[in-house]
C-alpha positions as protocol buffer text, in pm:
chain_id: "A"
residue {
  index: 1
  type: UNK
  ca { x: 1243 y: 756 z: 1460 }
}
residue {
  index: 2
  type: UNK
  ca { x: 900 y: 915 z: 1492 }
}
residue {
  index: 3
  type: UNK
  ca { x: 629 y: 723 z: 1582 }
}
residue {
  index: 4
  type: UNK
  ca { x: 336 y: 701 z: 1322 }
}
residue {
  index: 5
  type: UNK
  ca { x: -25 y: 828 z: 1410 }
}
residue {
  index: 6
  type: UNK
  ca { x: -272 y: 555 z: 1487 }
}
residue {
  index: 7
  type: UNK
  ca { x: -411 y: 406 z: 1151 }
}
residue {
  index: 8
  type: UNK
  ca { x: -171 y: 574 z: 940 }
}
residue {
  index: 9
  type: UNK
  ca { x: -18 y: 360 z: 701 }
}
residue {
  index: 10
  type: UNK
  ca { x: 364 y: 274 z: 826 }
}
residue {
  index: 11
  type: UNK
  ca { x: 511 y: -9 z: 684 }
}
residue {
  index: 12
  type: UNK
  ca { x: 528 y: -237 z: 284 }
}
residue {
  index: 13
  type: UNK
  ca { x: 647 y: -539 z: 206 }
}
residue {
  index: 14
  type: UNK
  ca { x: 655 y: -767 z: -78 }
}
residue {
  index: 15
  type: UNK
  ca { x: 662 y: -1145 z: -96 }
}
residue {
  index: 16
  type: UNK
  ca { x: 874 y: -1281 z: -358 }
}
residue {
  index: 17
  type: UNK
  ca { x: 960 y: -1660 z: -524 }
}
residue {
  index: 18
  type: UNK
  ca { x: 1335 y: -1534 z: -596 }
}
residue {
  index: 19
  type: UNK
  ca { x: 1433 y: -1273 z: -338 }
}
residue {
  index: 20
  type: UNK
  ca { x: 1794 y: -1180 z: -521 }
}
residue {
  index: 21
  type: UNK
  ca { x: 1602 y: -1112 z: -843 }
}
residue {
  index: 22
  type: UNK
  ca { x: 1374 y: -912 z: -633 }
}
residue {
  index: 23
  type: UNK
  ca { x: 1666 y: -655 z: -531 }
}
residue {
  index: 24
  type: UNK
  ca { x: 1800 y: -670 z: -895 }
}
residue {
  index: 25
  type: UNK
  ca { x: 1427 y: -550 z: -1020 }
}
residue {
  index: 26
  type: UNK
  ca { x: 1357 y: -289 z: -739 }
}
residue {
  index: 27
  type: UNK
  ca { x: 1763 y: -177 z: -687 }
}
residue {
  index: 28
  type: UNK
  ca { x: 1778 y: -104 z: -1067 }
}
residue {
  index: 29
  type: UNK
  ca { x: 1425 y: 86 z: -1059 }
}
residue {
  index: 30
  type: UNK
  ca { x: 1385 y: 300 z: -738 }
}
residue {
  index: 31
  type: UNK
  ca { x: 1794 y: 273 z: -659 }
}
residue {
  index: 32
  type: UNK
  ca { x: 1723 y: 79 z: -337 }
}
residue {
  index: 33
  type: UNK
  ca { x: 2008 y: -93 z: -143 }
}
residue {
  index: 34
  type: UNK
  ca { x: 1974 y: -378 z: 80 }
}
residue {
  index: 35
  type: UNK
  ca { x: 2078 y: -507 z: 386 }
}
residue {
  index: 36
  type: UNK
  ca { x: 1989 y: -859 z: 438 }
}
residue {
  index: 37
  type: UNK
  ca { x: 1824 y: -1001 z: 741 }
}
residue {
  index: 38
  type: UNK
  ca { x: 1970 y: -1125 z: 1067 }
}
residue {
  index: 39
  type: UNK
  ca { x: 1977 y: -1508 z: 930 }
}
residue {
  index: 40
  type: UNK
  ca { x: 1651 y: -1456 z: 789 }
}
residue {
  index: 41
  type: UNK
  ca { x: 1497 y: -1485 z: 429 }
}
residue {
  index: 42
  type: UNK
  ca { x: 1450 y: -1105 z: 369 }
}
residue {
  index: 43
  type: UNK
  ca { x: 1621 y: -799 z: 295 }
}
residue {
  index: 44
  type: UNK
  ca { x: 1551 y: -440 z: 376 }
}
residue {
  index: 45
  type: UNK
  ca { x: 1539 y: -192 z: 139 }
}
residue {
  index: 46
  type: UNK
  ca { x: 1677 y: 136 z: 204 }
}
residue {
  index: 47
  type: UNK
  ca { x: 1638 y: 469 z: -46 }
}
residue {
  index: 48
  type: UNK
  ca { x: 1943 y: 730 z: 50 }
}
residue {
  index: 49
  type: UNK
  ca { x: 2005 y: 545 z: 337 }
}
residue {
  index: 50
  type: UNK
  ca { x: 1663 y: 570 z: 510 }
}
residue {
  index: 51
  type: UNK
  ca { x: 1437 y: 258 z: 528 }
}
residue {
  index: 52
  type: UNK
  ca { x: 1161 y: 251 z: 332 }
}
residue {
  index: 53
  type: UNK
  ca { x: 1027 y: -113 z: 254 }
}
residue {
  index: 54
  type: UNK
  ca { x: 1145 y: -493 z: 284 }
}
residue {
  index: 55
  type: UNK
  ca { x: 1157 y: -757 z: 29 }
}
residue {
  index: 56
  type: UNK
  ca { x: 1059 y: -1142 z: 183 }
}
residue {
  index: 57
  type: UNK
  ca { x: 1126 y: -1505 z: 50 }
}
residue {
  index: 58
  type: UNK
  ca { x: 801 y: -1672 z: 48 }
}
residue {
  index: 59
  type: UNK
  ca { x: 779 y: -1972 z: 280 }
}
residue {
  index: 60
  type: UNK
  ca { x: 500 y: -2148 z: 74 }
}
residue {
  index: 61
  type: UNK
  ca { x: 440 y: -2119 z: -274 }
}
residue {
  index: 62
  type: UNK
  ca { x: 147 y: -2093 z: -275 }
}
residue {
  index: 63
  type: UNK
  ca { x: 148 y: -1752 z: -84 }
}
residue {
  index: 64
  type: UNK
  ca { x: 59 y: -1491 z: -341 }
}
residue {
  index: 65
  type: UNK
  ca { x: 344 y: -1314 z: -495 }
}
residue {
  index: 66
  type: UNK
  ca { x: 236 y: -925 z: -356 }
}
residue {
  index: 67
  type: UNK
  ca { x: 289 y: -613 z: -170 }
}
residue {
  index: 68
  type: UNK
  ca { x: 126 y: -563 z: 162 }
}
residue {
  index: 69
  type: UNK
  ca { x: 31 y: -290 z: 342 }
}
residue {
  index: 70
  type: UNK
  ca { x: 56 y: -235 z: 721 }
}
residue {
  index: 71
  type: UNK
  ca { x: -139 y: 64 z: 932 }
}
residue {
  index: 72
  type: UNK
  ca { x: 3 y: 129 z: 1275 }
}
residue {
  index: 73
  type: UNK
  ca { x: -187 y: 29 z: 1572 }
}
residue {
  index: 74
  type: UNK
  ca { x: -131 y: 172 z: 1938 }
}
residue {
  index: 75
  type: UNK
  ca { x: -278 y: -172 z: 2097 }
}
residue {
  index: 76
  type: UNK
  ca { x: -284 y: -468 z: 1840 }
}
residue {
  index: 77
  type: UNK
  ca { x: -495 y: -691 z: 2049 }
}
residue {
  index: 78
  type: UNK
  ca { x: -766 y: -442 z: 2041 }
}
residue {
  index: 79
  type: UNK
  ca { x: -753 y: -356 z: 1672 }
}
residue {
  index: 80
  type: UNK
  ca { x: -760 y: -743 z: 1608 }
}
residue {
  index: 81
  type: UNK
  ca { x: -1086 y: -782 z: 1784 }
}
residue {
  index: 82
  type: UNK
  ca { x: -1256 y: -480 z: 1646 }
}
residue {
  index: 83
  type: UNK
  ca { x: -1181 y: -671 z: 1306 }
}
residue {
  index: 84
  type: UNK
  ca { x: -1348 y: -937 z: 1425 }
}
residue {
  index: 85
  type: UNK
  ca { x: -1647 y: -802 z: 1554 }
}
residue {
  index: 86
  type: UNK
  ca { x: -1667 y: -521 z: 1215 }
}
residue {
  index: 87
  type: UNK
  ca { x: -1703 y: -848 z: 1018 }
}
residue {
  index: 88
  type: UNK
  ca { x: -1299 y: -888 z: 881 }
}
residue {
  index: 89
  type: UNK
  ca { x: -1118 y: -1241 z: 945 }
}
residue {
  index: 90
  type: UNK
  ca { x: -768 y: -1226 z: 1116 }
}
residue {
  index: 91
  type: UNK
  ca { x: -529 y: -1491 z: 900 }
}
residue {
  index: 92
  type: UNK
  ca { x: -219 y: -1382 z: 1135 }
}
residue {
  index: 93
  type: UNK
  ca { x: -246 y: -1332 z: 1471 }
}
residue {
  index: 94
  type: UNK
  ca { x: -20 y: -1129 z: 1663 }
}
residue {
  index: 95
  type: UNK
  ca { x: 322 y: -1257 z: 1640 }
}
residue {
  index: 96
  type: UNK
  ca { x: 633 y: -1037 z: 1783 }
}
residue {
  index: 97
  type: UNK
  ca { x: 907 y: -952 z: 1528 }
}
residue {
  index: 98
  type: UNK
  ca { x: 1168 y: -945 z: 1779 }
}
residue {
  index: 99
  type: UNK
  ca { x: 1228 y: -623 z: 1965 }
}
residue {
  index: 100
  type: UNK
  ca { x: 1130 y: -433 z: 1629 }
}
residue {
  index: 101
  type: UNK
  ca { x: 752 y: -478 z: 1660 }
}
residue {
  index: 102
  type: UNK
  ca { x: 428 y: -693 z: 1692 }
}
residue {
  index: 103
  type: UNK
  ca { x: 254 y: -766 z: 1380 }
}
residue {
  index: 104
  type: UNK
  ca { x: -59 y: -912 z: 1210 }
}
residue {
  index: 105
  type: UNK
  ca { x: -239 y: -975 z: 942 }
}
residue {
  index: 106
  type: UNK
  ca { x: -628 y: -926 z: 856 }
}
residue {
  index: 107
  type: UNK
  ca { x: -915 y: -988 z: 575 }
}
residue {
  index: 108
  type: UNK
  ca { x: -1156 y: -711 z: 511 }
}
residue {
  index: 109
  type: UNK
  ca { x: -1531 y: -771 z: 447 }
}
residue {
  index: 110
  type: UNK
  ca { x: -1463 y: -759 z: 80 }
}
residue {
  index: 111
  type: UNK
  ca { x: -1131 y: -966 z: 100 }
}
residue {
  index: 112
  type: UNK
  ca { x: -823 y: -771 z: 71 }
}
residue {
  index: 113
  type: UNK
  ca { x: -555 y: -841 z: 267 }
}
residue {
  index: 114
  type: UNK
  ca { x: -397 y: -562 z: 505 }
}
residue {
  index: 115
  type: UNK
  ca { x: -143 y: -574 z: 785 }
}
residue {
  index: 116
  type: UNK
  ca { x: -136 y: -436 z: 1161 }
}
residue {
  index: 117
  type: UNK
  ca { x: 193 y: -287 z: 1309 }
}
residue {
  index: 118
  type: UNK
  ca { x: 251 y: -239 z: 1679 }
}
residue {
  index: 119
  type: UNK
  ca { x: 600 y: -48 z: 1680 }
}
residue {
  index: 120
  type: UNK
  ca { x: 845 y: -165 z: 1887 }
}
residue {
  index: 121
  type: UNK
  ca { x: 1196 y: -55 z: 1827 }
}
residue {
  index: 122
  type: UNK
  ca { x: 1124 y: -51 z: 1443 }
}
residue {
  index: 123
  type: UNK
  ca { x: 798 y: 214 z: 1395 }
}
residue {
  index: 124
  type: UNK
  ca { x: 802 y: 185 z: 1010 }
}
residue {
  index: 125
  type: UNK
  ca { x: 936 y: 383 z: 739 }
}
residue {
  index: 126
  type: UNK
  ca { x: 1193 y: 628 z: 787 }
}
residue {
  index: 127
  type: UNK
  ca { x: 1128 y: 772 z: 433 }
}
residue {
  index: 128
  type: UNK
  ca { x: 784 y: 820 z: 274 }
}
residue {
  index: 129
  type: UNK
  ca { x: 617 y: 1047 z: 25 }
}
residue {
  index: 130
  type: UNK
  ca { x: 961 y: 1122 z: -170 }
}
residue {
  index: 131
  type: UNK
  ca { x: 1136 y: 988 z: -457 }
}
residue {
  index: 132
  type: UNK
  ca { x: 1201 y: 607 z: -414 }
}
residue {
  index: 133
  type: UNK
  ca { x: 960 y: 583 z: -133 }
}
residue {
  index: 134
  type: UNK
  ca { x: 613 y: 493 z: -24 }
}
residue {
  index: 135
  type: UNK
  ca { x: 346 y: 750 z: -45 }
}
residue {
  index: 136
  type: UNK
  ca { x: -26 y: 617 z: -117 }
}
residue {
  index: 137
  type: UNK
  ca { x: -243 y: 313 z: -70 }
}
residue {
  index: 138
  type: UNK
  ca { x: -584 y: 274 z: -190 }
}
residue {
  index: 139
  type: UNK
  ca { x: -792 y: -52 z: -194 }
}
residue {
  index: 140
  type: UNK
  ca { x: -1013 y: -210 z: -453 }
}
residue {
  index: 141
  type: UNK
  ca { x: -1302 y: -369 z: -393 }
}
residue {
  index: 142
  type: UNK
  ca { x: -1657 y: -415 z: -518 }
}
residue {
  index: 143
  type: UNK
  ca { x: -1822 y: -376 z: -195 }
}
residue {
  index: 144
  type: UNK
  ca { x: -1779 y: -29 z: -133 }
}
residue {
  index: 145
  type: UNK
  ca { x: -2036 y: 53 z: 129 }
}
residue {
  index: 146
  type: UNK
  ca { x: -1944 y: -250 z: 355 }
}
residue {
  index: 147
  type: UNK
  ca { x: -1552 y: -199 z: 325 }
}
residue {
  index: 148
  type: UNK
  ca { x: -1607 y: 174 z: 431 }
}
residue {
  index: 149
  type: UNK
  ca { x: -1795 y: 94 z: 691 }
}
residue {
  index: 150
  type: UNK
  ca { x: -1527 y: -138 z: 819 }
}
residue {
  index: 151
  type: UNK
  ca { x: -1228 y: 105 z: 767 }
}
residue {
  index: 152
  type: UNK
  ca { x: -1453 y: 333 z: 949 }
}
residue {
  index: 153
  type: UNK
  ca { x: -1487 y: 133 z: 1258 }
}
residue {
  index: 154
  type: UNK
  ca { x: -1143 y: -10 z: 1278 }
}
residue {
  index: 155
  type: UNK
  ca { x: -931 y: 266 z: 1229 }
}
residue {
  index: 156
  type: UNK
  ca { x: -1192 y: 573 z: 1304 }
}
residue {
  index: 157
  type: UNK
  ca { x: -1120 y: 677 z: 925 }
}
residue {
  index: 158
  type: UNK
  ca { x: -1342 y: 966 z: 763 }
}
residue {
  index: 159
  type: UNK
  ca { x: -1448 y: 952 z: 414 }
}
residue {
  index: 160
  type: UNK
  ca { x: -1433 y: 1199 z: 171 }
}
residue {
  index: 161
  type: UNK
  ca { x: -1593 y: 1092 z: -181 }
}
residue {
  index: 162
  type: UNK
  ca { x: -1411 y: 1199 z: -529 }
}
residue {
  index: 163
  type: UNK
  ca { x: -1477 y: 1220 z: -849 }
}
residue {
  index: 164
  type: UNK
  ca { x: -1343 y: 946 z: -1068 }
}
residue {
  index: 165
  type: UNK
  ca { x: -1050 y: 949 z: -1295 }
}
residue {
  index: 166
  type: UNK
  ca { x: -1132 y: 1110 z: -1622 }
}
residue {
  index: 167
  type: UNK
  ca { x: -1416 y: 1318 z: -1424 }
}
residue {
  index: 168
  type: UNK
  ca { x: -1233 y: 1632 z: -1324 }
}
residue {
  index: 169
  type: UNK
  ca { x: -1456 y: 1894 z: -1232 }
}
residue {
  index: 170
  type: UNK
  ca { x: -1760 y: 1641 z: -1292 }
}
residue {
  index: 171
  type: UNK
  ca { x: -2071 y: 1564 z: -1067 }
}
residue {
  index: 172
  type: UNK
  ca { x: -2003 y: 1490 z: -728 }
}
residue {
  index: 173
  type: UNK
  ca { x: -2037 y: 1065 z: -710 }
}
residue {
  index: 174
  type: UNK
  ca { x: -2284 y: 893 z: -446 }
}
residue {
  index: 175
  type: UNK
  ca { x: -2146 y: 758 z: -170 }
}
residue {
  index: 176
  type: UNK
  ca { x: -2003 y: 475 z: -184 }
}
residue {
  index: 177
  type: UNK
  ca { x: -1937 y: 468 z: -561 }
}
residue {
  index: 178
  type: UNK
  ca { x: -1601 y: 627 z: -742 }
}
residue {
  index: 179
  type: UNK
  ca { x: -1271 y: 676 z: -524 }
}
residue {
  index: 180
  type: UNK
  ca { x: -1313 y: 777 z: -158 }
}
residue {
  index: 181
  type: UNK
  ca { x: -1032 y: 928 z: 17 }
}
residue {
  index: 182
  type: UNK
  ca { x: -958 y: 830 z: 429 }
}
residue {
  index: 183
  type: UNK
  ca { x: -845 y: 1096 z: 658 }
}
residue {
  index: 184
  type: UNK
  ca { x: -738 y: 940 z: 1017 }
}
residue {
  index: 185
  type: UNK
  ca { x: -937 y: 1024 z: 1340 }
}
residue {
  index: 186
  type: UNK
  ca { x: -878 y: 1368 z: 1475 }
}
residue {
  index: 187
  type: UNK
  ca { x: -814 y: 1511 z: 1150 }
}
residue {
  index: 188
  type: UNK
  ca { x: -1050 y: 1763 z: 899 }
}
residue {
  index: 189
  type: UNK
  ca { x: -1136 y: 1451 z: 644 }
}
residue {
  index: 190
  type: UNK
  ca { x: -1016 y: 1584 z: 300 }
}
residue {
  index: 191
  type: UNK
  ca { x: -730 y: 1536 z: 40 }
}
residue {
  index: 192
  type: UNK
  ca { x: -500 y: 1745 z: 276 }
}
residue {
  index: 193
  type: UNK
  ca { x: -501 y: 1477 z: 542 }
}
residue {
  index: 194
  type: UNK
  ca { x: -595 y: 1158 z: 358 }
}
residue {
  index: 195
  type: UNK
  ca { x: -363 y: 904 z: 435 }
}
residue {
  index: 196
  type: UNK
  ca { x: -520 y: 575 z: 246 }
}
residue {
  index: 197
  type: UNK
  ca { x: -803 y: 536 z: -21 }
}
residue {
  index: 198
  type: UNK
  ca { x: -1075 y: 352 z: -159 }
}
residue {
  index: 199
  type: UNK
  ca { x: -1168 y: 262 z: -498 }
}
residue {
  index: 200
  type: UNK
  ca { x: -1436 y: 41 z: -694 }
}
residue {
  index: 201
  type: UNK
  ca { x: -1374 y: -265 z: -907 }
}
residue {
  index: 202
  type: UNK
  ca { x: -1606 y: -231 z: -1165 }
}
residue {
  index: 203
  type: UNK
  ca { x: -1717 y: -450 z: -1402 }
}
residue {
  index: 204
  type: UNK
  ca { x: -1415 y: -316 z: -1610 }
}
residue {
  index: 205
  type: UNK
  ca { x: -1191 y: -565 z: -1418 }
}
residue {
  index: 206
  type: UNK
  ca { x: -1225 y: -932 z: -1461 }
}
residue {
  index: 207
  type: UNK
  ca { x: -1481 y: -1098 z: -1236 }
}
residue {
  index: 208
  type: UNK
  ca { x: -1227 y: -1357 z: -1071 }
}
residue {
  index: 209
  type: UNK
  ca { x: -1024 y: -1050 z: -971 }
}
residue {
  index: 210
  type: UNK
  ca { x: -1013 y: -1021 z: -590 }
}
residue {
  index: 211
  type: UNK
  ca { x: -999 y: -737 z: -368 }
}
residue {
  index: 212
  type: UNK
  ca { x: -653 y: -571 z: -321 }
}
residue {
  index: 213
  type: UNK
  ca { x: -454 y: -324 z: -162 }
}
residue {
  index: 214
  type: UNK
  ca { x: -238 y: -98 z: -391 }
}
residue {
  index: 215
  type: UNK
  ca { x: 37 y: 56 z: -265 }
}
residue {
  index: 216
  type: UNK
  ca { x: 220 y: 342 z: -489 }
}
residue {
  index: 217
  type: UNK
  ca { x: 617 y: 471 z: -478 }
}
residue {
  index: 218
  type: UNK
  ca { x: 707 y: 850 z: -554 }
}
residue {
  index: 219
  type: UNK
  ca { x: 916 y: 903 z: -862 }
}
residue {
  index: 220
  type: UNK
  ca { x: 1072 y: 1174 z: -1053 }
}
residue {
  index: 221
  type: UNK
  ca { x: 992 y: 1080 z: -1359 }
}
residue {
  index: 222
  type: UNK
  ca { x: 653 y: 850 z: -1423 }
}
residue {
  index: 223
  type: UNK
  ca { x: 686 y: 780 z: -1793 }
}
residue {
  index: 224
  type: UNK
  ca { x: 1057 y: 708 z: -1741 }
}
residue {
  index: 225
  type: UNK
  ca { x: 1018 y: 473 z: -1445 }
}
residue {
  index: 226
  type: UNK
  ca { x: 753 y: 290 z: -1644 }
}
residue {
  index: 227
  type: UNK
  ca { x: 1001 y: 201 z: -1917 }
}
residue {
  index: 228
  type: UNK
  ca { x: 1264 y: 122 z: -1684 }
}
residue {
  index: 229
  type: UNK
  ca { x: 1010 y: -127 z: -1491 }
}
residue {
  index: 230
  type: UNK
  ca { x: 984 y: -281 z: -1862 }
}
residue {
  index: 231
  type: UNK
  ca { x: 1374 y: -289 z: -1926 }
}
residue {
  index: 232
  type: UNK
  ca { x: 1414 y: -498 z: -1615 }
}
residue {
  index: 233
  type: UNK
  ca { x: 1160 y: -772 z: -1755 }
}
residue {
  index: 234
  type: UNK
  ca { x: 823 y: -618 z: -1586 }
}
residue {
  index: 235
  type: UNK
  ca { x: 504 y: -480 z: -1696 }
}
residue {
  index: 236
  type: UNK
  ca { x: 289 y: -210 z: -1754 }
}
residue {
  index: 237
  type: UNK
  ca { x: -58 y: -292 z: -1616 }
}
residue {
  index: 238
  type: UNK
  ca { x: -184 y: 75 z: -1681 }
}
residue {
  index: 239
  type: UNK
  ca { x: 48 y: 289 z: -1896 }
}
residue {
  index: 240
  type: UNK
  ca { x: 122 y: 632 z: -1746 }
}
residue {
  index: 241
  type: UNK
  ca { x: -165 y: 933 z: -1683 }
}
residue {
  index: 242
  type: UNK
  ca { x: -230 y: 1218 z: -1540 }
}
residue {
  index: 243
  type: UNK
  ca { x: -460 y: 1266 z: -1239 }
}
residue {
  index: 244
  type: UNK
  ca { x: -488 y: 1545 z: -998 }
}
residue {
  index: 245
  type: UNK
  ca { x: -195 y: 1440 z: -785 }
}
residue {
  index: 246
  type: UNK
  ca { x: 18 y: 1423 z: -1075 }
}
residue {
  index: 247
  type: UNK
  ca { x: 107 y: 1150 z: -1313 }
}
residue {
  index: 248
  type: UNK
  ca { x: 51 y: 766 z: -1236 }
}
residue {
  index: 249
  type: UNK
  ca { x: 99 y: 417 z: -1375 }
}
residue {
  index: 250
  type: UNK
  ca { x: 81 y: 80 z: -1273 }
}
residue {
  index: 251
  type: UNK
  ca { x: 329 y: -176 z: -1288 }
}
residue {
  index: 252
  type: UNK
  ca { x: 385 y: -534 z: -1228 }
}
residue {
  index: 253
  type: UNK
  ca { x: 749 y: -630 z: -1144 }
}
residue {
  index: 254
  type: UNK
  ca { x: 918 y: -941 z: -1316 }
}
residue {
  index: 255
  type: UNK
  ca { x: 768 y: -1193 z: -1040 }
}
residue {
  index: 256
  type: UNK
  ca { x: 398 y: -1048 z: -1051 }
}
residue {
  index: 257
  type: UNK
  ca { x: 372 y: -810 z: -821 }
}
residue {
  index: 258
  type: UNK
  ca { x: 182 y: -521 z: -832 }
}
residue {
  index: 259
  type: UNK
  ca { x: 211 y: -158 z: -756 }
}
residue {
  index: 260
  type: UNK
  ca { x: 198 y: 208 z: -885 }
}
residue {
  index: 261
  type: UNK
  ca { x: 439 y: 485 z: -914 }
}
residue {
  index: 262
  type: UNK
  ca { x: 322 y: 874 z: -871 }
}
residue {
  index: 263
  type: UNK
  ca { x: 491 y: 1143 z: -1013 }
}
residue {
  index: 264
  type: UNK
  ca { x: 398 y: 1442 z: -793 }
}
residue {
  index: 265
  type: UNK
  ca { x: 218 y: 1727 z: -982 }
}
residue {
  index: 266
  type: UNK
  ca { x: 441 y: 2018 z: -1029 }
}
residue {
  index: 267
  type: UNK
  ca { x: 690 y: 2125 z: -1271 }
}
residue {
  index: 268
  type: UNK
  ca { x: 960 y: 1830 z: -1399 }
}
residue {
  index: 269
  type: UNK
  ca { x: 1302 y: 1942 z: -1304 }
}
């Protein structure tokens, strides 16, 4: 399995109260199959035989029911130190996950939680940017300028500001507003090299809503995926709508975890 470039999103997992119910939901939605952890309360998810995610049983009922994203690092101790220096907080110090690798969890200055992964025998996804697999993540925050500076310092990201949804071809947004894509170090910043992004929690969102990462999974038919999610007991947060990249919908599973689906732009099969 190929290693992931420094700072690239390399893994996602979801914390659930009912692991078996999670298997039924995501198996029905994405066609995933599962392999139970070796005596552990989690299950690896596979799409067409390739590893794409994990479902984990919550160890504490107070933990949020949510999808988490992990960024690759070649030196997790150095990245953790940089997080603290740059105004973030570390909520789980680096811990070894057997021979698979080393993980840590942190919070950015705006309050969004994310993970770090230093690969051992497991690099991360075996499939991405294809139906049934992870394809994008973006952080929603009320402190865009502070958060931009944090991720650019910690991960070396270089940002590109884009027009907000509903404003195709509109005027260039001011820095720190609207949408920003992040490209990893050593690349020319822009949509072609972007691996993640940042969006703003505007006044349209409830004041109590915390900052969070929203992760996307590719699908062949966005509208059908939204309908299937509802049939399986989930909800539609944002109905399917078109963006330059394709057609997206924001969904919630039957236990409350929020995620998005993307049907890439192009003719439907």
